[in-house]
Wavefront OBJ file of the C-alpha trace (Angstrom):
o trace
v 27.081 1.791 -8.870
v 23.338 1.053 -9.663
v 21.025 -0.806 -7.415
v 17.418 -2.990 -8.017
v 15.477 -2.247 -5.064
v 11.642 -2.329 -3.936
v 10.718 -5.881 -5.478
v 7.384 -6.440 -6.519
v 5.294 -9.386 -7.541
v 1.818 -8.164 -9.176
v 2.432 -4.371 -8.207
v 2.829 -5.694 -4.668
v 5.482 -6.196 -2.043
v 5.907 -9.646 -0.546
v 2.099 -10.786 -1.435
v -0.078 -13.867 -0.111
v -2.142 -15.617 -2.441
v -0.832 -14.823 -5.697
v -3.399 -17.073 -8.355
v -1.752 -16.386 -11.535
v 0.410 -19.330 -12.902
v 2.606 -16.811 -14.417
v 3.029 -13.741 -12.243
v 5.008 -10.578 -13.260
v 7.838 -9.379 -11.581
v 9.196 -5.825 -11.231
v 11.750 -3.595 -9.287
v 12.926 -0.150 -9.352
v 16.581 1.227 -10.054
v 18.631 3.349 -7.620
v 21.631 5.251 -8.104
v 23.885 7.991 -7.146
v 25.069 8.984 -10.267
v 23.713 10.785 -13.113
v 22.735 9.333 -16.208
v 22.912 5.735 -15.097
v 20.430 3.014 -16.551
v 20.134 -0.388 -16.633
v 21.163 -2.539 -19.705
v 20.741 -6.101 -18.293
v 19.258 -8.136 -15.845
v 19.226 -11.568 -13.989
v 16.856 -12.930 -11.936
v 16.810 -15.866 -9.825
v 13.793 -17.884 -8.266
v 14.010 -20.531 -5.852
v 11.926 -22.766 -3.313
v 14.084 -21.801 -0.119
v 16.025 -18.670 0.887
v 18.917 -20.929 1.450
v 19.025 -22.368 -2.209
v 18.895 -18.667 -3.430
v 21.712 -17.602 -1.352
v 23.962 -19.925 -2.556
v 22.264 -18.786 -6.390
v 20.979 -22.055 -6.658
v 17.634 -21.282 -8.662
v 15.373 -24.384 -8.683
v 12.630 -22.492 -9.821
v 13.877 -20.038 -12.469
v 17.392 -18.358 -13.494
v 16.619 -16.163 -16.449
v 20.405 -15.778 -17.177
v 22.019 -12.678 -18.162
v 19.134 -10.646 -20.119
v 20.075 -7.960 -22.195
v 16.994 -5.357 -21.655
v 16.405 -2.105 -20.006
v 13.139 -3.715 -18.923
v 12.209 -3.225 -15.050
v 8.627 -4.225 -14.809
v 5.865 -6.812 -15.700
v 8.346 -9.282 -16.230
v 6.346 -12.670 -16.491
v 7.903 -15.656 -14.696
v 8.555 -18.443 -16.902
v 9.986 -21.105 -14.646
v 9.008 -24.375 -13.491
v 5.441 -24.677 -12.843
v 4.252 -23.545 -9.441
v 1.930 -25.150 -6.859
v -0.788 -23.553 -4.782
v 0.325 -21.878 -1.700
v 3.892 -22.259 -2.806
v 6.284 -19.417 -1.496
v 8.915 -18.420 -3.799
v 11.989 -16.557 -2.792
v 13.797 -14.356 -5.711
v 16.355 -11.385 -6.197
v 17.942 -9.481 -9.034
v 21.175 -8.384 -10.159
v 21.335 -5.508 -12.916
v 24.126 -4.072 -15.135
v 24.692 -0.400 -15.608
v 25.302 1.623 -18.313
v 28.900 0.633 -18.129
v 28.426 -2.927 -18.191
v 29.285 -3.084 -14.508
v 26.731 -5.759 -12.626
v 25.500 -4.453 -9.197
v 25.274 -6.738 -6.030
v 22.490 -8.852 -5.465
v 19.017 -7.182 -4.341
v 17.789 -7.834 -1.030
v 15.713 -10.823 -1.107
v 12.028 -11.069 -1.345
v 9.103 -13.650 -1.975
v 5.642 -13.841 -3.014
v 3.450 -16.655 -1.868
v 0.807 -18.265 -4.167
v -2.773 -18.739 -3.927
v -5.325 -21.532 -4.870
v -4.227 -22.098 -8.614
v -7.097 -25.113 -9.306
v -10.812 -24.990 -8.044
v -10.755 -28.558 -7.573
v -8.166 -27.945 -4.730
v -10.978 -26.315 -2.506
v -12.385 -28.779 0.242
v -14.217 -26.516 2.097
v -17.895 -26.109 1.554
v -20.147 -22.707 1.703
v -22.304 -22.441 4.734
v -24.939 -20.561 6.190
v -26.833 -19.729 9.445
v -30.435 -19.955 9.777
v -31.174 -15.951 9.862
v -28.862 -13.165 8.689
v -29.810 -10.919 11.847
v -28.430 -10.665 14.281
v -25.266 -10.990 12.368
v -24.216 -14.971 12.979
v -21.330 -16.277 14.693
v -19.694 -19.344 13.350
v -17.097 -21.460 15.173
v -15.226 -25.104 15.407
v -12.565 -26.458 17.424
v -9.630 -28.625 15.785
v -6.353 -30.069 17.035
v -2.809 -28.870 16.338
v -0.145 -31.360 16.682
v 3.474 -30.478 17.552
v 5.875 -29.230 14.608
v 3.624 -26.904 13.051
v 5.405 -25.071 10.505
v 3.187 -22.969 8.593
v -0.639 -22.278 8.541
v -2.761 -20.098 6.039
v -6.452 -19.098 6.612
v -8.190 -18.739 3.049
v -11.706 -17.074 3.719
v -14.158 -15.731 1.836
v -17.212 -13.956 4.039
v -20.041 -12.451 2.282
v -20.834 -9.761 2.694
v -18.162 -9.127 5.253
v -16.483 -10.962 7.988
v -14.332 -10.916 10.670
v -12.099 -14.092 11.569
v -10.597 -15.056 14.975
v -8.666 -17.661 16.356
v -8.044 -18.806 19.682
v -10.067 -15.544 20.619
v -7.358 -13.216 18.535
v -8.545 -11.269 15.860
v -6.594 -11.950 12.489
v -5.329 -9.373 10.671
v -6.025 -5.326 10.481
v -8.600 -5.291 7.568
v -12.048 -4.229 7.961
v -14.852 -4.366 5.611
v -13.597 -7.292 3.787
v -13.613 -8.440 1.321
v -13.687 -5.788 -1.591
v -17.056 -5.505 -3.070
v -17.642 -7.249 -6.564
v -20.586 -8.380 -9.016
v -20.736 -11.479 -6.486
v -23.055 -13.970 -8.907
v -19.776 -13.665 -11.149
v -16.903 -13.647 -8.661
v -16.088 -13.223 -5.058
v -12.698 -12.835 -3.603
v -11.074 -14.804 -0.639
v -8.151 -13.693 1.153
v -5.038 -15.473 2.287
v -3.930 -14.709 6.107
v -0.787 -16.163 7.640
v -2.084 -17.516 11.114
v 0.825 -19.702 12.151
v 1.490 -17.593 14.958
v -1.887 -17.770 16.440
v -2.060 -21.580 16.715
v -0.964 -23.667 19.759
v -0.228 -27.197 20.435
v -3.394 -29.248 21.173
v -6.906 -27.787 20.846
v -7.683 -24.406 19.180
v -10.924 -22.732 18.577
v -11.624 -20.677 15.058
v -14.605 -18.572 14.811
v -16.062 -16.035 12.102
v -18.647 -13.217 12.290
v -20.341 -12.378 9.235
v -22.232 -8.979 8.340
v -24.631 -8.525 5.520
v -21.998 -6.163 3.842
v -22.960 -5.362 -0.310
v -23.773 -8.888 -0.521
v -27.042 -8.597 1.485
v -27.825 -4.991 1.095
v -31.618 -5.298 1.784
v -32.481 -1.829 2.966
v -31.834 0.880 0.734
v -32.656 1.107 -3.377
v -35.378 -0.995 -2.684
v -33.333 -4.068 -1.216
v -30.254 -5.205 -3.805
v -29.384 -8.727 -1.945
v -27.720 -11.548 -3.597
v -28.506 -13.827 -0.658
v -28.147 -14.037 3.359
v -24.680 -14.090 4.525
v -22.429 -17.141 3.729
v -18.934 -18.377 4.666
v -16.025 -20.424 3.158
v -12.836 -21.096 4.579
v -10.105 -23.424 4.738
v -7.370 -23.727 7.025
v -4.174 -25.126 5.774
v -1.727 -26.649 8.432
v 1.650 -27.600 7.287
v 4.212 -29.460 9.485
v 7.976 -30.122 9.468
v 7.735 -33.700 8.694
v 5.906 -32.940 5.501
v 2.191 -33.321 6.844
v -0.513 -31.504 5.870
v -3.851 -30.962 7.248
v -7.060 -29.039 6.455
v -9.992 -27.624 8.294
v -12.703 -26.657 6.341
v -16.227 -25.178 6.768
v -18.656 -28.236 6.449
v -21.619 -29.277 8.145
v -19.832 -29.834 11.414
v -19.434 -26.349 12.345
v -22.070 -24.441 14.744
v -23.624 -20.999 14.664
v -25.593 -18.744 16.839
v -26.735 -15.161 16.849
v -24.154 -12.680 18.058
v -24.062 -9.112 19.550
v -24.429 -7.555 16.164
v -28.424 -6.725 15.883
v -28.648 -4.952 12.671
v -26.167 -3.795 10.206
v -26.412 -2.272 6.921
v -23.873 -0.238 4.859
v -25.852 2.895 4.400
v -28.238 2.679 7.606
v -25.710 1.809 10.042
v -25.280 -0.935 12.926
v -26.961 -1.855 15.995
v -25.114 -3.634 18.864
v -26.066 -5.057 22.176
v -22.904 -5.807 24.364
v -25.066 -7.974 26.855
v -25.334 -10.285 24.046
v -21.845 -10.875 23.579
v -20.111 -14.668 23.983
v -17.104 -14.543 26.063
v -14.610 -17.276 24.417
v -16.986 -17.606 21.512
v -13.836 -18.317 19.291
v -11.635 -20.137 21.829
v -11.357 -24.029 22.468
v -13.278 -25.110 25.273
v -16.659 -23.263 25.132
v -19.860 -25.308 26.032
v -21.565 -24.611 22.383
v -24.217 -27.345 23.234
v -26.818 -24.454 22.869
v -25.251 -23.520 19.247
v -27.347 -24.624 16.108
v -26.129 -26.690 13.177
v -25.054 -24.761 10.059
v -26.522 -25.296 6.586
v -24.402 -26.294 3.860
v -25.315 -24.100 0.789
v -24.547 -23.860 -2.879
v -21.772 -21.746 -4.289
v -23.043 -18.230 -4.571
v -20.363 -17.339 -7.006
v -19.271 -18.835 -10.483
v -15.445 -18.370 -9.636
v -13.254 -17.512 -6.452
v -10.127 -15.221 -6.972
v -7.518 -13.845 -4.553
v -8.205 -10.294 -3.629
v -4.972 -8.710 -4.878
v -5.804 -5.331 -3.977
v -4.610 -3.545 -0.644
v -7.485 -4.051 2.148
v -9.625 -1.500 3.830
v -7.931 -0.197 6.828
v -8.351 2.170 9.992
v -5.744 4.482 8.628
v -6.268 7.789 10.736
v -7.956 8.515 14.252
v -9.529 12.056 14.444
v -10.302 13.780 17.951
v -13.140 15.829 18.935
v -12.480 19.534 18.032
v -15.528 20.675 19.357
v -18.574 19.593 21.482
v -22.001 21.064 21.963
v -25.552 20.532 23.213
v -28.071 22.452 20.985
v -30.884 20.760 23.157
v -31.403 19.045 26.303
v -29.791 15.601 26.194
v -28.642 16.204 22.555
v -24.852 16.465 22.186
v -23.023 17.468 18.750
v -19.367 16.041 18.440
v -17.523 17.915 15.719
v -14.543 16.418 14.022
v -13.107 19.499 11.766
v -13.648 18.017 8.546
v -15.639 15.581 6.227
v -14.116 12.113 6.396
v -15.173 8.668 5.904
v -15.399 6.000 8.443
v -16.787 5.987 11.631
v -16.882 6.977 15.309
v -15.121 5.113 18.320
v -17.325 5.184 20.992
v -15.648 5.004 24.841
v -18.538 5.024 27.387
v -19.513 3.667 31.232
v -22.951 3.430 31.659
v -25.365 1.114 33.274
v -26.421 -2.451 31.725
v -29.328 -1.702 29.165
v -28.345 2.007 28.102
v -28.651 2.756 24.680
v -26.225 5.309 23.078
v -27.375 6.189 19.739
v -24.931 8.112 17.469
v -26.244 9.720 14.097
v -23.801 10.948 11.322
v -24.085 14.100 9.110
v -22.109 16.353 7.141
v -23.613 19.703 8.341
v -25.917 21.380 10.875
v -28.877 23.345 10.951
v -28.747 27.334 12.003
v -29.872 26.086 15.836
v -26.635 23.696 15.917
v -28.928 20.868 15.224
v -27.790 17.767 13.173
v -28.704 18.279 9.482
v -28.586 14.857 7.487
v -30.082 16.326 4.512
v -26.866 16.212 2.182
v -26.082 12.644 3.301
v -29.281 11.790 0.717
v -32.082 10.899 2.921
v -34.488 12.054 0.218
v -33.191 8.896 -1.819
v -31.917 6.548 0.780
v -34.993 7.020 3.392
v -32.449 6.379 6.322
v -30.094 8.590 8.246
v -26.706 6.939 8.895
v -27.070 5.786 12.686
v -25.301 3.550 14.995
v -26.631 2.287 18.356
v -24.544 0.659 20.940
v -26.136 -0.847 24.304
v -24.036 -1.448 27.275
v -23.057 -4.216 29.133
v -22.335 -2.194 32.398
v -18.802 -3.530 32.959
v -16.717 -0.524 33.498
v -15.237 1.501 30.588
v -16.676 -0.233 27.491
v -15.013 0.707 23.800
v -16.869 -0.048 20.596
v -16.742 0.988 17.274
v -18.808 -0.749 14.396
v -17.737 -3.583 12.231
v -19.982 -3.804 8.945
v -21.330 -0.117 8.121
v -19.415 2.951 7.322
v -20.283 6.766 7.362
v -19.682 10.001 5.733
v -19.725 12.890 7.954
v -18.034 15.415 9.879
v -20.602 15.730 12.761
v -21.964 12.959 15.406
v -25.119 13.482 16.979
v -25.172 11.563 20.480
v -28.331 10.814 22.582
v -29.233 8.475 25.103
v -26.246 9.167 27.406
v -27.298 9.446 30.989
v -24.792 12.256 31.802
v -22.639 14.671 30.354
v -20.291 13.697 27.731
v -16.833 14.527 27.420
v -14.760 15.100 24.019
v -12.749 11.958 24.386
v -15.853 9.556 24.476
v -15.645 9.681 20.631
v -13.078 9.353 18.072
v -13.180 9.547 14.625
v -12.003 6.705 12.586
v -10.942 7.296 9.121
v -11.134 4.284 6.920
v -10.618 3.554 2.904
v -8.776 1.028 1.284
v -4.856 1.582 2.127
v -3.660 2.373 -1.049
v 0.192 3.500 -0.159
v 1.068 7.207 -0.988
v 3.212 7.637 -4.035
v 3.510 11.239 -4.286
v 3.142 14.612 -2.743
v 2.744 18.280 -3.393
v 3.395 21.578 -1.732
v 3.876 25.188 -2.860
v 4.499 28.492 -1.502
v 0.786 29.405 -2.348
v -1.282 28.156 0.899
v -4.355 28.382 -1.109
v -3.011 25.401 -3.921
v -1.844 23.413 -0.840
v -5.380 23.641 0.703
v -6.988 22.724 -2.359
v -4.476 19.757 -2.935
v -5.170 18.521 0.812
v -9.045 18.946 0.301
v -8.695 17.003 -3.092
v -6.897 13.928 -1.278
v -9.743 14.035 1.049
v -12.204 14.079 -1.229
v -10.665 11.083 -3.284
v -9.613 8.610 0.001
v -13.463 9.397 1.163
v -14.226 7.714 -1.737
v -12.076 4.343 -2.153
v -13.635 1.700 -0.219
v -12.512 -1.220 -2.690
v -14.380 0.472 -5.457
v -14.059 4.117 -6.439
v -17.341 5.714 -5.199
v -19.515 8.734 -5.902
v -19.735 9.759 -2.340
v -19.404 8.085 1.099
v -23.071 8.292 2.034
v -25.777 8.702 -0.148
v -25.119 6.542 -3.274
v -21.600 5.115 -2.552
v -21.871 3.534 -6.046
v -18.773 3.145 -8.519
v -20.212 5.613 -11.405
v -17.675 5.038 -14.383
v -17.846 9.042 -15.109
v -16.437 9.725 -11.754
v -13.871 7.041 -11.786
v -12.040 7.708 -15.147
v -12.118 11.525 -14.326
v -10.236 10.772 -11.079
v -7.863 8.177 -12.396
v -4.913 10.198 -13.010
v -5.187 12.273 -9.706
v -4.956 9.143 -7.981
v -2.189 7.875 -9.710
v 0.066 10.764 -9.277
v -0.851 10.402 -5.606
v -0.906 6.887 -4.607
v -0.144 3.242 -5.606
v -3.331 2.586 -7.625
v -2.603 0.198 -10.156
v -3.802 -3.060 -8.115
v -7.360 -0.737 -7.374
v -7.632 0.084 -10.812
v -7.107 -3.121 -12.630
v -9.718 -4.783 -10.264
v -12.089 -2.208 -10.971
v -11.804 -2.660 -14.897
v -12.929 -6.266 -14.101
v -15.779 -5.033 -12.386
v -16.746 -3.008 -15.569
v -16.268 -6.215 -17.233
v -18.266 -8.300 -14.963
v -21.406 -5.459 -15.302
v -21.479 -5.163 -18.978
v -25.216 -4.615 -20.408
v -26.685 -6.962 -23.064
v -24.701 -5.582 -25.920
v -21.530 -6.109 -24.012
v -21.262 -2.431 -23.217
v -20.657 -0.744 -19.924
v -23.060 0.289 -17.556
v -23.001 3.705 -15.761
v -22.256 1.868 -12.479
v -19.953 -0.916 -11.677
v -20.077 -3.234 -9.854
v -23.313 -4.186 -8.118
v -27.049 -4.713 -8.881
v -27.698 -0.946 -9.289
v -26.314 -0.469 -12.750
v -28.430 2.253 -13.982
v -28.336 0.561 -17.861
v -25.820 1.346 -20.656
v -23.675 4.183 -20.057
v -23.804 7.334 -22.092
v -20.377 8.199 -24.018
v -18.855 10.327 -21.204
v -19.517 7.379 -18.558
v -18.708 4.222 -20.722
v -15.454 6.063 -21.974
v -13.818 4.641 -18.614
v -13.340 1.337 -20.305
v -10.885 2.984 -22.470
v -9.392 5.731 -20.276
v -8.610 3.950 -17.540
v -6.371 1.148 -19.264
v -4.828 3.625 -21.377
v -3.320 5.584 -18.173
v -2.471 2.007 -16.655
v -0.452 1.554 -19.699
v 0.730 5.397 -19.825
v 1.890 5.319 -16.345
v 2.739 2.049 -15.134
v 3.833 0.485 -18.604
v 0.746 -2.178 -18.163
v 0.510 -3.619 -21.661
v -1.433 -6.726 -20.057
v -4.452 -4.647 -19.088
v -4.467 -3.483 -22.758
v -4.640 -6.847 -23.958
v -7.048 -8.048 -21.307
v -9.661 -5.481 -22.166
v -8.974 -4.624 -25.834
v -12.230 -6.615 -27.295
v -14.336 -4.198 -24.815
v -12.476 -1.177 -25.711
v -13.041 -1.656 -29.433
v -16.645 -2.571 -29.016
v -17.080 0.624 -27.084
v -15.608 2.904 -29.817
v -17.263 1.188 -32.791
v -20.618 1.676 -30.502
v -19.837 5.608 -30.414
v -19.156 5.789 -33.882
v -22.462 3.948 -34.909
v -24.229 6.554 -32.323
v -22.488 9.682 -33.580
v -24.026 12.204 -35.540
v -22.583 14.390 -38.355
v -19.366 12.172 -38.104
l 1 2 3 4 5 6 7 8 9 10 11 12 13 14 15 16 17 18 19 20 21 22 23 24 25 26 27 28 29 30 31 32 33 34 35 36 37 38 39 40 41 42 43 44 45 46 47 48 49 50 51 52 53 54 55 56 57 58 59 60 61 62 63 64 65 66 67 68 69 70 71 72 73 74 75 76 77 78 79 80 81 82 83 84 85 86 87 88 89 90 91 92 93 94 95 96 97 98 99 100 101 102 103 104 105 106 107 108 109 110 111 112 113 114 115 116 117 118 119 120 121 122 123 124 125 126 127 128 129 130 131 132 133 134 135 136 137 138 139 140 141 142 143 144 145 146 147 148 149 150 151 152 153 154 155 156 157 158 159 160 161 162 163 164 165 166 167 168 169 170 171 172 173 174 175 176 177 178 179 180 181 182 183 184 185 186 187 188 189 190 191 192 193 194 195 196 197 198 199 200 201 202 203 204 205 206 207 208 209 210 211 212 213 214 215 216 217 218 219 220 221 222 223 224 225 226 227 228 229 230 231 232 233 234 235 236 237 238 239 240 241 242 243 244 245 246 247 248 249 250 251 252 253 254 255 256 257 258 259 260 261 262 263 264 265 266 267 268 269 270 271 272 273 274 275 276 277 278 279 280 281 282 283 284 285 286 287 288 289 290 291 292 293 294 295 296 297 298 299 300 301 302 303 304 305 306 307 308 309 310 311 312 313 314 315 316 317 318 319 320 321 322 323 324 325 326 327 328 329 330 331 332 333 334 335 336 337 338 339 340 341 342 343 344 345 346 347 348 349 350 351 352 353 354 355 356 357 358 359 360 361 362 363 364 365 366 367 368 369 370 371 372 373 374 375 376 377 378 379 380 381 382 383 384 385 386 387 388 389 390 391 392 393 394 395 396 397 398 399 400 401 402 403 404 405 406 407 408 409 410 411 412 413 414 415 416 417 418 419 420 421 422 423 424 425 426 427 428 429 430 431 432 433 434 435 436 437 438 439 440 441 442 443 444 445 446 447 448 449 450 451 452 453 454 455 456 457 458 459 460 461 462 463 464 465 466 467 468 469 470 471 472 473 474 475 476 477 478 479 480 481 482 483 484 485 486 487 488 489 490 491 492 493 494 495 496 497 498 499 500 501 502 503 504 505 506 507 508 509 510 511 512 513 514 515 516 517 518 519 520 521 522 523 524 525 526 527 528 529 530 531 532 533 534 535 536 537 538 539 540 541 542 543 544 545 546 547 548 549 550 551 552 553 554 555 556 557 558 559 560 561 562 563 564 565
């Protein structure tokens, strides 16, 4: 008996926002018998699960295809429309020619296939800091069947509907060369809407789009927002709620935010109900409609950055009066969650570092202060309303130790928790052996890697945080053995393409404005190595086709500069 399981579309399980007209389908085989293999398959794709249950594939029926192929089969059915959901299943034939049962039903959902389908306009606030809030109210009539929010908030966004945060992603969307491409994200928000009046709100942070502090400032412009809310009703009606000049904006409680320097938050400036219907927003300002900041919008098809783990404090010391050092036991990337009760106006300062001086005080030297001229620092000003819980939104840090100052009493270990944050790539492999030293080396390597997965492969989570090509290609195989990395590396290869130097050759760093010029041979070879690894480990020929011209150009460049070759 052979079974098809783990159905994927473009490497993803049940994805939203696939903006490719011919997405690729894959599955995994499972059998209790040795020596089994697939000899044929049949795919059915339908517009409803009811049709699929009756084996009525109104979108695509491959018929029986004699093939051992189980991955990257391009959809070749009827043309698909934007935001359409496609249900599919597969049956396979085994080595003896016996057919399997049908797989479980899976689905994928399309993104925007034609640029002219964007009705939303880009908007911005008069100032970037304090971080701006945006809001609008809109009606929803009865019979709502499906609602999708398509959003691009540059640099980072948080989306709210009727006071509820949408999604678990943080530091979203992923970093790109924004002037060439920017990612929109699709959210299913059906469950957050109700009949009658509704409220939508967005908070924008600077992110990498408006990084104006370190390296002399490398901003693409002040934060901008694009949002298209699509409402579909049971009677066939369809309505759009889009960003335009009818939206309003107001400064929020995030006073300052920078991916390197940290975040400052004043809870006294919070506006209750700011993302709900019924707020008196007469004191809010009109937004500005601005030109598009990017050449093209693409759906984000890599796992988002998420909070993936919480670390407790393992030690709390006070090397000086009023100075408290929290030790989380190991280095990681993320931030600290603060739980505090203090009078209104009390400002708690948190500084982050990897090591301590001999006297037990914080030593930020290894975090690159000599280069960035900033110490990773968050500040929270209390509103004085009982126990307050806060964590930053638009920054992250590389650290083990946190220095707390400004607290008017004696803090306890549970006042801070370490929040581990990285691109949420699913695990794909594990390692364990009888030698505990090797096990520890492997665990250390894993922690090092996940501390440097933040939509790009960074060199470190504090000082540079750049996508150096050399660091990327030497770690590619290691990451593939341990995580599901194909969407991540596919995205990064496009970052290399959008960062090419004048001769069409890779730069040292991609993406971003800090490219450091044309890459040396040992760095630029990433454009050859990474596509090869994706083919070698995932059987992906499309990635070779896509990047072959740049790969070829790079090899020819190496031949031209080689001496004695």
